[in-house]
VEXDREN-582041 format. One record per atom (N, C-alpha, C): residue in three letters; x, y, z. Coordinates in pm, 1 decimal, always signed. Example, Ala and Ser with C-alpha at 12.3 -4.5 7.8 and 13.67 -1.06 7.14 Angstrom:
BEGIN
KEVO; ALA; +1319.0; -569.0; +780.0
KEVO; ALA; +1230.0; -450.0; +780.0
KEVO; ALA; +1320.0; -330.0; +780.0
KEVO; SER; +1285.0; -225.0; +708.0
KEVO; SER; +1367.0; -106.0; +714.0
KEVO; SER; +1290.0; +3.0; +787.0
! end
This chain:
BEGIN
KEVO; MET; +83.0; -119.4; +0.0
KEVO; MET; +0.0; +0.0; +0.0
KEVO; MET; +87.0; +125.2; +0.0
KEVO; SER; +202.0; +114.7; +63.0
KEVO; SER; +293.0; +228.6; +68.6
KEVO; SER; +336.7; +272.1; -71.3
KEVO; GLU; +367.1; +172.6; -155.5
KEVO; GLU; +408.3; +202.4; -293.6
KEVO; GLU; +295.9; +270.8; -370.8
KEVO; LEU; +174.3; +218.8; -354.0
KEVO; LEU; +58.4; +275.7; -423.0
KEVO; LEU; +36.5; +420.7; -382.6
KEVO; LEU; +43.6; +447.6; -253.6
KEVO; LEU; +24.9; +584.5; -205.5
KEVO; LEU; +139.2; +675.8; -248.8
KEVO; ALA; +259.2; +620.1; -260.1
KEVO; ALA; +373.3; +699.8; -306.9
KEVO; ALA; +356.0; +737.8; -453.4
KEVO; ARG; +305.9; +644.1; -534.0
KEVO; ARG; +285.4; +673.0; -676.7
KEVO; ARG; +163.8; +761.8; -701.9
KEVO; HIS; +65.2; +752.9; -615.0
KEVO; HIS; -59.0; +828.7; -631.5
KEVO; HIS; -89.3; +904.1; -501.7
KEVO; PRO; -23.7; +1017.6; -479.3
KEVO; PRO; -37.7; +1087.1; -350.8
KEVO; PRO; -178.1; +1141.6; -323.3
KEVO; LEU; -258.5; +1157.6; -426.4
KEVO; LEU; -395.0; +1208.4; -404.9
KEVO; LEU; -498.7; +1097.2; -388.4
KEVO; LEU; -454.0; +972.1; -395.2
KEVO; LEU; -549.1; +861.0; -384.4
KEVO; LEU; -623.3; +862.7; -251.4
KEVO; ALA; -552.1; +862.6; -142.3
KEVO; ALA; -616.7; +859.8; -9.9
KEVO; ALA; -701.5; +984.7; +13.8
KEVO; PRO; -651.0; +1106.0; -17.1
KEVO; PRO; -737.3; +1223.5; +2.1
KEVO; PRO; -865.5; +1219.0; -80.6
KEVO; LEU; -855.1; +1171.2; -204.9
KEVO; LEU; -975.1; +1164.7; -288.8
KEVO; LEU; -1072.3; +1057.1; -239.7
KEVO; VAL; -1019.8; +945.8; -192.0
KEVO; VAL; -1107.1; +843.0; -134.0
KEVO; VAL; -1180.5; +901.6; -13.8
KEVO; GLY; -1106.3; +970.9; +72.7
KEVO; GLY; -1168.4; +1032.3; +189.6
KEVO; GLY; -1272.5; +1135.9; +152.8
KEVO; LEU; -1245.3; +1212.3; +48.9
KEVO; LEU; -1336.5; +1319.1; +6.9
KEVO; LEU; -1461.9; +1265.2; -61.3
KEVO; LEU; -1448.9; +1160.1; -140.2
KEVO; LEU; -1560.8; +1113.6; -222.4
KEVO; LEU; -1641.0; +998.1; -161.7
KEVO; ALA; -1583.0; +923.4; -69.2
KEVO; ALA; -1651.4; +806.0; -14.3
KEVO; ALA; -1773.4; +844.6; +69.0
KEVO; GLY; -1764.2; +951.5; +144.6
KEVO; GLY; -1877.8; +995.7; +225.6
KEVO; GLY; -1997.1; +1037.3; +140.6
KEVO; PRO; -1975.9; +1129.0; +44.1
KEVO; PRO; -2088.3; +1166.2; -42.4
KEVO; PRO; -2145.1; +1048.4; -121.8
KEVO; ALA; -2060.9; +951.5; -158.3
KEVO; ALA; -2111.3; +834.2; -230.3
KEVO; ALA; -2207.3; +754.8; -142.0
KEVO; ALA; -2171.2; +736.6; -15.5
KEVO; ALA; -2258.9; +663.5; +76.9
KEVO; ALA; -2387.4; +741.2; +104.0
KEVO; ILE; -2374.8; +871.7; +118.1
KEVO; ILE; -2493.7; +955.0; +141.1
KEVO; ILE; -2585.3; +950.4; +19.3
KEVO; ALA; -2526.7; +954.8; -100.2
KEVO; ALA; -2606.5; +946.4; -222.5
KEVO; ALA; -2681.8; +813.7; -229.6
KEVO; LEU; -2615.3; +705.5; -191.9
KEVO; LEU; -2680.9; +575.2; -190.5
KEVO; LEU; -2796.2; +573.1; -90.4
KEVO; ALA; -2773.8; +633.8; +26.4
KEVO; ALA; -2880.3; +640.9; +127.0
KEVO; ALA; -2998.3; +724.6; +76.0
KEVO; LEU; -2969.9; +832.2; +5.2
KEVO; LEU; -3076.9; +915.4; -49.5
KEVO; LEU; -3154.6; +843.6; -159.5
KEVO; VAL; -3085.4; +762.4; -239.1
KEVO; VAL; -3154.9; +681.6; -340.3
KEVO; VAL; -3246.4; +581.3; -270.5
KEVO; ALA; -3196.7; +518.2; -163.6
KEVO; ALA; -3280.3; +423.7; -88.0
KEVO; ALA; -3401.0; +494.6; -28.6
KEVO; GLN; -3379.1; +617.4; +18.9
KEVO; GLN; -3487.9; +692.3; +81.5
KEVO; GLN; -3590.4; +739.9; -20.8
KEVO; HIS; -3544.3; +811.7; -121.0
KEVO; HIS; -3637.6; +875.1; -214.7
KEVO; HIS; -3678.2; +783.5; -330.0
KEVO; GLY; -3591.6; +689.7; -365.5
KEVO; GLY; -3624.1; +599.8; -475.9
KEVO; GLY; -3699.3; +476.5; -433.2
KEVO; PHE; -3672.8; +429.3; -310.9
KEVO; PHE; -3733.0; +304.2; -265.3
KEVO; PHE; -3816.6; +319.7; -138.7
KEVO; GLY; -3831.9; +442.6; -90.7
KEVO; GLY; -3920.0; +467.9; +22.6
KEVO; GLY; -3868.5; +420.0; +157.0
KEVO; LEU; -3738.8; +399.6; +171.6
KEVO; LEU; -3682.1; +356.9; +299.5
KEVO; LEU; -3649.1; +480.7; +382.4
KEVO; GLU; -3744.1; +520.4; +466.1
KEVO; GLU; -3727.1; +641.1; +546.7
KEVO; GLU; -3621.3; +619.8; +654.4
KEVO; PRO; -3535.9; +719.6; +678.0
KEVO; PRO; -3430.4; +705.1; +778.3
KEVO; PRO; -3481.8; +734.0; +919.1
KEVO; CYS; -3420.7; +667.4; +1015.6
KEVO; CYS; -3447.4; +699.5; +1155.1
KEVO; CYS; -3344.6; +803.9; +1199.1
KEVO; VAL; -3350.8; +845.1; +1322.9
KEVO; VAL; -3260.8; +948.3; +1372.1
KEVO; VAL; -3114.9; +901.1; +1368.9
KEVO; LEU; -3090.2; +773.7; +1397.0
KEVO; LEU; -2952.9; +723.0; +1392.7
KEVO; LEU; -2898.9; +717.0; +1250.1
KEVO; CYS; -2985.6; +691.5; +1153.6
KEVO; CYS; -2945.5; +696.0; +1012.5
KEVO; CYS; -2901.0; +837.5; +974.8
KEVO; ILE; -2975.3; +935.6; +1021.4
KEVO; ILE; -2940.4; +1075.1; +993.2
KEVO; ILE; -2807.0; +1110.0; +1057.4
KEVO; TRP; -2784.4; +1064.0; +1179.6
KEVO; TRP; -2655.9; +1090.2; +1246.5
KEVO; TRP; -2540.7; +1029.2; +1166.9
KEVO; GLN; -2562.7; +909.9; +1112.6
KEVO; GLN; -2458.3; +846.9; +1031.9
KEVO; GLN; -2428.4; +930.2; +907.5
KEVO; ARG; -2530.7; +985.3; +847.0
KEVO; ARG; -2509.4; +1070.5; +728.8
KEVO; ARG; -2428.4; +1193.8; +765.2
KEVO; TRP; -2460.6; +1254.0; +879.9
KEVO; TRP; -2384.4; +1371.3; +923.5
KEVO; TRP; -2237.0; +1335.9; +943.8
KEVO; ALA; -2211.1; +1224.8; +1009.3
KEVO; ALA; -2072.7; +1182.8; +1033.7
KEVO; ALA; -1999.7; +1156.7; +902.5
KEVO; LEU; -2066.9; +1094.6; +806.1
KEVO; LEU; -2005.4; +1071.2; +675.0
KEVO; LEU; -1972.6; +1202.7; +605.4
KEVO; GLY; -2065.0; +1297.4; +611.0
KEVO; GLY; -2041.4; +1427.6; +547.9
KEVO; GLY; -1927.4; +1503.4; +612.9
KEVO; ILE; -1921.7; +1502.0; +744.7
KEVO; ILE; -1813.6; +1571.3; +815.8
KEVO; ILE; -1680.4; +1504.8; +786.4
KEVO; ALA; -1677.6; +1371.7; +784.1
KEVO; ALA; -1554.0; +1300.0; +753.9
KEVO; ALA; -1503.4; +1335.8; +614.3
KEVO; ALA; -1595.0; +1344.6; +520.1
KEVO; ALA; -1555.5; +1381.8; +383.7
KEVO; ALA; -1500.2; +1524.0; +380.3
KEVO; LEU; -1565.0; +1615.4; +448.9
KEVO; LEU; -1515.7; +1753.9; +451.8
KEVO; LEU; -1378.2; +1763.6; +517.9
KEVO; LEU; -1353.3; +1680.4; +616.5
KEVO; LEU; -1222.2; +1681.1; +682.2
KEVO; LEU; -1111.0; +1633.7; +588.4
KEVO; ALA; -1146.1; +1560.8; +483.5
KEVO; ALA; -1047.3; +1515.8; +385.5
KEVO; ALA; -1016.1; +1622.7; +280.8
KEVO; LEU; -1098.8; +1723.6; +270.0
KEVO; LEU; -1078.2; +1826.7; +167.4
KEVO; LEU; -941.6; +1894.5; +176.2
KEVO; PRO; -894.9; +1935.9; +293.0
KEVO; PRO; -761.1; +1996.7; +297.1
KEVO; PRO; -650.2; +1903.1; +249.1
KEVO; ALA; -667.2; +1773.3; +265.3
KEVO; ALA; -566.1; +1677.3; +220.9
KEVO; ALA; -553.4; +1676.1; +69.1
KEVO; VAL; -660.5; +1712.7; -0.4
KEVO; VAL; -655.2; +1719.9; -145.6
KEVO; VAL; -574.1; +1842.3; -188.8
KEVO; ILE; -582.4; +1948.4; -111.9
KEVO; ILE; -519.8; +2075.7; -147.9
KEVO; ILE; -377.7; +2088.4; -94.1
KEVO; TRP; -358.0; +2051.8; +31.6
KEVO; TRP; -229.7; +2074.2; +98.1
KEVO; TRP; -141.5; +1951.3; +93.6
KEVO; ARG; -15.0; +1972.3; +131.5
KEVO; ARG; +82.2; +1862.8; +140.1
KEVO; ARG; +145.2; +1863.2; +278.3
KEVO; GLY; +231.0; +1765.0; +300.3
KEVO; GLY; +308.2; +1760.8; +423.5
KEVO; GLY; +223.4; +1730.3; +545.3
KEVO; PRO; +259.8; +1792.4; +658.0
KEVO; PRO; +189.1; +1763.8; +783.6
KEVO; PRO; +39.3; +1796.5; +777.1
KEVO; ALA; +3.4; +1898.1; +701.1
KEVO; ALA; -138.5; +1933.5; +690.4
KEVO; ALA; -216.2; +1821.6; +621.7
KEVO; ARG; -157.6; +1758.8; +520.8
KEVO; ARG; -224.5; +1646.8; +452.9
KEVO; ARG; -240.2; +1529.7; +550.0
KEVO; ARG; -136.4; +1499.0; +623.2
KEVO; ARG; -142.4; +1387.2; +718.1
KEVO; ARG; -247.2; +1413.3; +826.2
KEVO; LEU; -249.8; +1535.2; +876.8
KEVO; LEU; -347.6; +1570.9; +979.5
KEVO; LEU; -489.9; +1561.3; +925.8
KEVO; SER; -509.0; +1609.9; +804.5
KEVO; SER; -641.3; +1604.9; +742.6
KEVO; SER; -686.3; +1460.7; +719.7
KEVO; LEU; -594.7; +1376.6; +672.0
KEVO; LEU; -629.2; +1235.8; +650.6
KEVO; LEU; -662.6; +1166.9; +782.4
KEVO; ALA; -584.3; +1195.9; +884.9
KEVO; ALA; -610.8; +1135.3; +1015.9
KEVO; ALA; -745.0; +1182.5; +1071.4
KEVO; ALA; -773.8; +1311.2; +1058.2
KEVO; ALA; -901.7; +1364.8; +1106.6
KEVO; ALA; -1017.9; +1302.6; +1029.5
KEVO; SER; -1002.7; +1289.5; +898.5
KEVO; SER; -1107.2; +1227.3; +817.4
KEVO; SER; -1125.0; +1081.1; +857.1
KEVO; GLY; -1014.9; +1011.7; +879.2
KEVO; GLY; -1022.7; +872.5; +923.2
KEVO; GLY; -1098.2; +858.8; +1054.1
KEVO; LEU; -1071.0; +950.3; +1147.3
KEVO; LEU; -1143.3; +948.1; +1274.4
KEVO; LEU; -1291.5; +980.0; +1253.8
KEVO; GLY; -1321.6; +1066.9; +1158.3
KEVO; GLY; -1461.4; +1097.1; +1126.3
KEVO; GLY; -1534.6; +975.0; +1072.8
KEVO; TYR; -1466.7; +899.5; +985.4
KEVO; TYR; -1528.6; +777.0; +934.5
KEVO; TYR; -1544.2; +673.4; +1045.6
KEVO; LEU; -1447.9; +668.0; +1137.1
KEVO; LEU; -1462.0; +577.0; +1250.8
KEVO; LEU; -1577.4; +620.0; +1341.6
KEVO; ALA; -1602.9; +750.3; +1350.4
KEVO; ALA; -1719.3; +798.3; +1426.2
KEVO; ALA; -1848.3; +750.9; +1359.8
KEVO; SER; -1852.7; +756.7; +1226.8
KEVO; SER; -1969.5; +705.1; +1154.9
KEVO; SER; -1984.7; +555.7; +1181.2
KEVO; ALA; -1872.9; +483.1; +1183.4
KEVO; ALA; -1877.7; +339.3; +1212.5
KEVO; ALA; -1928.7; +314.6; +1354.1
KEVO; ALA; -1888.4; +398.0; +1448.4
KEVO; ALA; -1934.3; +382.5; +1586.6
KEVO; ALA; -2084.8; +405.4; +1597.0
KEVO; ILE; -2135.0; +507.9; +1528.9
KEVO; ILE; -2279.9; +533.6; +1529.0
KEVO; ILE; -2353.6; +416.2; +1464.4
KEVO; ALA; -2297.2; +366.3; +1353.1
KEVO; ALA; -2358.2; +251.9; +1285.0
KEVO; ALA; -2355.4; +128.1; +1374.4
KEVO; GLY; -2247.1; +109.9; +1449.4
KEVO; GLY; -2239.7; -2.5; +1542.0
KEVO; GLY; -2343.5; +8.2; +1651.7
KEVO; PHE; -2360.9; +129.8; +1703.7
KEVO; PHE; -2465.5; +152.2; +1803.2
KEVO; PHE; -2602.5; +122.2; +1743.1
KEVO; HIS; -2624.5; +170.4; +1620.6
KEVO; HIS; -2752.6; +148.3; +1551.6
KEVO; HIS; -2775.9; -1.1; +1530.0
KEVO; SER; -2672.0; -72.1; +1490.7
KEVO; SER; -2684.2; -216.0; +1470.7
KEVO; SER; -2722.9; -285.6; +1601.4
KEVO; GLY; -2664.3; -240.9; +1711.7
KEVO; GLY; -2699.4; -297.1; +1841.7
KEVO; GLY; -2843.8; -270.7; +1878.6
KEVO; VAL; -2893.1; -152.3; +1843.9
KEVO; VAL; -3033.5; -119.7; +1869.0
KEVO; VAL; -3122.5; -210.0; +1783.6
KEVO; GLU; -3085.7; -228.1; +1657.3
KEVO; GLU; -3164.8; -314.3; +1568.7
KEVO; GLU; -3168.3; -459.1; +1617.9
KEVO; ASN; -3059.8; -504.0; +1676.3
KEVO; ASN; -3051.8; -642.0; +1724.4
KEVO; ASN; -3104.0; -659.5; +1865.9
KEVO; GLY; -3149.2; -550.3; +1929.3
KEVO; GLY; -3205.9; -558.0; +2062.4
KEVO; GLY; -3102.7; -573.1; +2173.0
KEVO; TRP; -2977.1; -540.1; +2144.1
KEVO; TRP; -2871.5; -551.6; +2245.1
KEVO; TRP; -2879.0; -439.4; +2347.2
KEVO; TRP; -2930.4; -324.5; +2307.8
KEVO; TRP; -2949.6; -210.1; +2396.6
KEVO; TRP; -3056.9; -121.0; +2337.2
KEVO; GLN; -3101.6; -23.7; +2416.0
KEVO; GLN; -3206.1; +68.3; +2369.7
KEVO; GLN; -3142.7; +182.3; +2292.0
KEVO; GLY; -3221.6; +238.0; +2203.3
KEVO; GLY; -3177.1; +352.9; +2126.5
KEVO; GLY; -3190.5; +481.8; +2205.4
KEVO; THR; -3167.5; +591.8; +2139.1
KEVO; THR; -3178.1; +722.8; +2202.0
KEVO; THR; -3324.8; +762.6; +2214.4
KEVO; ALA; -3348.2; +874.2; +2280.9
KEVO; ALA; -3485.6; +923.8; +2295.0
KEVO; ALA; -3547.6; +954.8; +2159.4
KEVO; GLY; -3467.4; +997.7; +2064.2
KEVO; GLY; -3517.2; +1028.8; +1930.5
KEVO; GLY; -3554.5; +905.8; +1849.8
KEVO; CYS; -3518.7; +788.6; +1897.9
KEVO; CYS; -3549.6; +664.0; +1827.1
KEVO; CYS; -3694.9; +620.0; +1846.4
KEVO; HIS; -3765.2; +689.0; +1931.8
KEVO; HIS; -3901.3; +648.8; +1965.6
KEVO; HIS; -4000.6; +750.7; +1911.1
KEVO; ALA; -4116.0; +752.9; +1965.5
KEVO; ALA; -4222.0; +841.7; +1917.0
KEVO; ALA; -4177.9; +987.3; +1921.9
KEVO; PRO; -4215.7; +1065.9; +1823.3
KEVO; PRO; -4177.9; +1206.9; +1821.6
KEVO; PRO; -4250.3; +1287.7; +1929.0
KEVO; SER; -4193.5; +1403.7; +1957.7
KEVO; SER; -4252.6; +1492.7; +2057.9
KEVO; SER; -4349.5; +1588.3; +1989.2
KEVO; PHE; -4465.0; +1609.1; +2048.9
KEVO; PHE; -4565.7; +1699.6; +1993.9
KEVO; PHE; -4596.8; +1809.6; +2093.9
KEVO; GLN; -4492.3; +1876.7; +2141.7
KEVO; GLN; -4510.9; +1978.5; +2245.2
KEVO; GLN; -4590.5; +2098.5; +2196.7
KEVO; GLY; -4585.1; +2126.6; +2066.3
KEVO; GLY; -4655.5; +2243.4; +2014.5
KEVO; GLY; -4804.9; +2220.8; +1994.9
KEVO; ALA; -4847.9; +2095.3; +2002.0
KEVO; ALA; -4989.2; +2064.7; +1980.4
KEVO; ALA; -5068.3; +2097.2; +2106.4
KEVO; THR; -5162.8; +2190.7; +2093.5
KEVO; THR; -5242.8; +2232.7; +2209.4
KEVO; THR; -5385.9; +2179.8; +2204.4
KEVO; SER; -5424.0; +2121.7; +2090.8
KEVO; SER; -5559.0; +2065.5; +2082.2
KEVO; SER; -5550.7; +1927.4; +2017.3
KEVO; ALA; -5659.7; +1854.8; +2026.6
KEVO; ALA; -5664.3; +1721.6; +1967.0
KEVO; ALA; -5648.4; +1729.8; +1815.2
KEVO; GLU; -5704.3; +1834.7; +1755.4
KEVO; GLU; -5694.2; +1851.8; +1610.3
KEVO; GLU; -5549.2; +1879.2; +1568.9
KEVO; GLN; -5478.6; +1964.2; +1644.3
KEVO; GLN; -5338.7; +1991.9; +1613.7
KEVO; GLN; -5252.9; +1866.2; +1632.9
KEVO; LEU; -5282.6; +1788.1; +1734.0
KEVO; LEU; -5210.6; +1663.7; +1758.2
KEVO; LEU; -5233.7; +1566.1; +1642.7
KEVO; ARG; -5357.7; +1555.4; +1597.3
KEVO; ARG; -5388.9; +1467.4; +1484.9
KEVO; ARG; -5315.0; +1510.9; +1360.0
KEVO; GLU; -5313.6; +1641.5; +1332.1
KEVO; GLU; -5243.1; +1693.0; +1214.9
KEVO; GLU; -5092.6; +1666.3; +1224.8
KEVO; SER; -5038.5; +1684.1; +1343.3
KEVO; SER; -4895.5; +1657.8; +1363.2
KEVO; SER; -4864.1; +1510.5; +1342.3
KEVO; LEU; -4950.1; +1423.0; +1394.3
KEVO; LEU; -4928.7; +1280.0; +1376.5
KEVO; LEU; -4935.7; +1240.0; +1229.9
KEVO; MET; -5028.8; +1296.9; +1157.1
KEVO; MET; -5044.5; +1263.6; +1015.7
KEVO; MET; -4927.8; +1315.9; +931.7
KEVO; ALA; -4867.3; +1425.6; +973.9
KEVO; ALA; -4758.4; +1486.6; +897.7
KEVO; ALA; -4622.1; +1430.6; +933.3
KEVO; THR; -4612.5; +1351.6; +1039.5
KEVO; THR; -4483.1; +1303.8; +1087.4
KEVO; THR; -4466.4; +1156.4; +1056.0
KEVO; ALA; -4356.7; +1125.6; +988.8
KEVO; ALA; -4322.4; +985.7; +963.2
KEVO; ALA; -4239.4; +936.0; +1080.8
KEVO; VAL; -4292.0; +839.2; +1153.4
KEVO; VAL; -4221.2; +784.2; +1268.3
KEVO; VAL; -4145.3; +660.9; +1221.5
KEVO; VAL; -4013.9; +667.1; +1232.8
KEVO; VAL; -3930.2; +555.3; +1194.2
KEVO; VAL; -3854.1; +511.1; +1318.2
KEVO; ALA; -3881.0; +392.5; +1362.5
KEVO; ALA; -3814.6; +339.1; +1481.7
KEVO; ALA; -3674.7; +289.6; +1445.3
KEVO; CYS; -3579.9; +315.3; +1531.9
KEVO; CYS; -3441.1; +275.5; +1508.4
KEVO; CYS; -3419.8; +125.5; +1524.5
KEVO; ASP; -3511.0; +59.2; +1594.4
KEVO; ASP; -3491.1; -82.5; +1621.9
KEVO; ASP; -3554.5; -174.1; +1517.7
KEVO; GLU; -3610.5; -117.6; +1412.8
KEVO; GLU; -3670.6; -196.8; +1306.3
KEVO; GLU; -3580.9; -192.4; +1182.6
KEVO; VAL; -3544.8; -308.7; +1132.5
KEVO; VAL; -3462.7; -318.2; +1011.8
KEVO; VAL; -3555.5; -303.3; +892.2
KEVO; SER; -3535.8; -196.7; +814.6
KEVO; SER; -3624.2; -173.1; +699.7
KEVO; SER; -3574.7; -242.3; +573.3
KEVO; TRP; -3447.2; -279.2; +571.0
KEVO; TRP; -3389.3; -345.9; +454.1
KEVO; TRP; -3268.1; -425.8; +498.6
KEVO; SER; -3251.3; -544.7; +441.3
KEVO; SER; -3131.1; -622.8; +471.0
KEVO; SER; -3093.6; -705.0; +349.1
KEVO; LEU; -2967.1; -739.0; +342.5
KEVO; LEU; -2914.3; -823.2; +235.7
KEVO; LEU; -2813.8; -917.4; +299.7
KEVO; LEU; -2830.3; -1045.4; +280.4
KEVO; LEU; -2743.8; -1147.8; +339.4
KEVO; LEU; -2740.6; -1138.9; +491.1
KEVO; GLY; -2853.4; -1098.4; +549.0
KEVO; GLY; -2864.1; -1089.9; +693.6
KEVO; GLY; -2803.1; -965.3; +755.7
KEVO; LEU; -2755.6; -872.8; +673.7
KEVO; LEU; -2697.0; -748.1; +723.5
KEVO; LEU; -2785.7; -630.4; +687.3
KEVO; SER; -2807.0; -541.1; +783.6
KEVO; SER; -2888.8; -422.3; +760.7
KEVO; SER; -2803.4; -311.0; +700.1
KEVO; MET; -2868.7; -202.3; +665.4
KEVO; MET; -2794.8; -86.5; +613.1
KEVO; MET; -2696.6; -33.8; +717.3
KEVO; ALA; -2735.3; -37.1; +844.8
KEVO; ALA; -2643.9; +5.9; +950.8
KEVO; ALA; -2521.5; -85.1; +956.4
KEVO; ASP; -2542.1; -214.8; +939.2
KEVO; ASP; -2429.8; -309.1; +939.0
KEVO; ASP; -2334.6; -279.6; +823.3
KEVO; TYR; -2391.7; -255.5; +705.5
KEVO; TYR; -2306.8; -224.5; +590.0
KEVO; TYR; -2232.5; -92.6; +610.2
KEVO; ASN; -2298.9; +6.1; +669.3
KEVO; ASN; -2230.2; +132.4; +695.8
KEVO; ASN; -2118.8; +112.7; +798.4
KEVO; LEU; -2141.9; +26.9; +896.0
KEVO; LEU; -2037.9; -3.2; +994.4
KEVO; LEU; -1913.6; -57.8; +924.6
KEVO; LEU; -1931.3; -155.4; +837.9
KEVO; LEU; -1817.6; -214.1; +765.9
KEVO; LEU; -1750.7; -112.7; +673.4
KEVO; TYR; -1830.9; -39.5; +599.7
KEVO; TYR; -1781.4; +59.0; +503.0
KEVO; TYR; -1703.5; +170.1; +573.4
KEVO; SER; -1764.2; +228.0; +675.0
KEVO; SER; -1701.4; +340.5; +744.6
KEVO; SER; -1577.2; +297.2; +821.5
KEVO; ALA; -1581.8; +179.7; +882.5
KEVO; ALA; -1464.5; +131.0; +955.6
KEVO; ALA; -1348.2; +105.9; +859.4
KEVO; ALA; -1376.5; +46.0; +744.5
KEVO; ALA; -1270.7; +21.5; +646.0
KEVO; ALA; -1211.6; +153.1; +596.2
KEVO; LEU; -1297.5; +250.0; +567.7
KEVO; LEU; -1248.0; +380.7; +522.9
KEVO; LEU; -1164.5; +448.8; +630.3
KEVO; GLY; -1215.0; +447.3; +752.6
KEVO; GLY; -1142.9; +510.2; +862.4
KEVO; GLY; -1005.8; +449.4; +882.5
KEVO; LEU; -999.2; +317.2; +882.7
KEVO; LEU; -870.2; +250.3; +899.8
KEVO; LEU; -777.6; +276.9; +782.3
KEVO; PHE; -830.6; +275.4; +661.0
KEVO; PHE; -750.3; +305.8; +542.0
KEVO; PHE; -688.4; +444.8; +552.6
KEVO; LEU; -768.7; +542.8; +589.8
KEVO; LEU; -717.7; +680.3; +596.6
KEVO; LEU; -618.0; +698.1; +710.0
KEVO; LEU; -639.1; +633.2; +821.8
KEVO; LEU; -542.1; +641.7; +931.3
KEVO; LEU; -410.4; +574.8; +892.9
KEVO; VAL; -417.3; +460.0; +825.5
KEVO; VAL; -295.3; +393.3; +779.1
KEVO; VAL; -226.1; +479.6; +673.7
KEVO; ALA; -303.4; +539.6; +583.3
KEVO; ALA; -244.2; +627.1; +481.7
KEVO; ALA; -173.5; +745.1; +546.4
KEVO; ALA; -233.7; +805.7; +646.8
KEVO; ALA; -169.9; +917.5; +717.0
KEVO; ALA; -41.4; +871.0; +783.8
KEVO; ARG; -44.3; +752.9; +841.9
KEVO; ARG; +75.2; +698.0; +907.9
KEVO; ARG; +184.2; +666.8; +806.2
KEVO; LEU; +147.4; +609.1; +692.2
KEVO; LEU; +246.4; +577.9; +590.0
KEVO; LEU; +307.9; +704.9; +532.9
KEVO; LEU; +230.4; +809.6; +519.6
KEVO; LEU; +287.0; +937.3; +473.8
KEVO; LEU; +387.3; +990.0; +575.5
KEVO; THR; +360.2; +969.8; +702.2
KEVO; THR; +452.6; +1012.7; +807.6
KEVO; THR; +581.9; +933.3; +797.9
KEVO; ARG; +572.5; +803.4; +780.5
KEVO; ARG; +691.5; +718.7; +769.2
KEVO; ARG; +772.7; +753.7; +645.6
KEVO; ARG; +703.7; +773.5; +534.6
KEVO; ARG; +773.4; +802.0; +409.6
KEVO; ARG; +852.5; +932.4; +421.5
KEVO; LYS; +792.9; +1032.2; +487.9
KEVO; LYS; +859.9; +1161.2; +503.3
KEVO; LYS; +975.4; +1150.2; +602.4
KEVO; ALA; +966.4; +1056.3; +698.1
KEVO; ALA; +1067.8; +1046.0; +801.7
KEVO; ALA; +1194.9; +978.1; +750.8
KEVO; ARG; +1184.6; +900.0; +644.4
KEVO; ARG; +1302.2; +829.8; +591.7
KEVO; ARG; +1391.8; +928.1; +517.2
KEVO; PRO; +1524.1; +901.7; +518.2
KEVO; PRO; +1618.7; +991.8; +448.7
KEVO; PRO; +1607.5; +984.8; +299.4
! end
């Protein structure tokens, strides 16, 4: 991998920059194209993917220590997405309870039965503990866990290899 990164110095930064939006785009296709509404933990995973991708942007532009720092920060961002996905997977499997947002929505603004009914009709309630789609026994959260963890580890190793390469005479 060291040789590959040496020959293609923008490979890791571009992977970090583009992998997050690619996953978010896939999630949006699932949502809008196939009607798989996201729960609150799904949304958190999207945020983490987007932030991780943005953290890779300086690595595309800068070199040296700034590139290594950006790659490491992006790698940690992808690992954060993996952690959220792991938590979500645990909620789906009944290993622990989800957050307060994983349950029924709050209708604090509803002051009458009619307003409450309108709010209920306008709100899509998606429980975090229900698997809406799976393939080979793995849910979307499981796939995001694997994807984000692999990306995070790749970017952290790439940042480390850049450090080693620069340290050699």
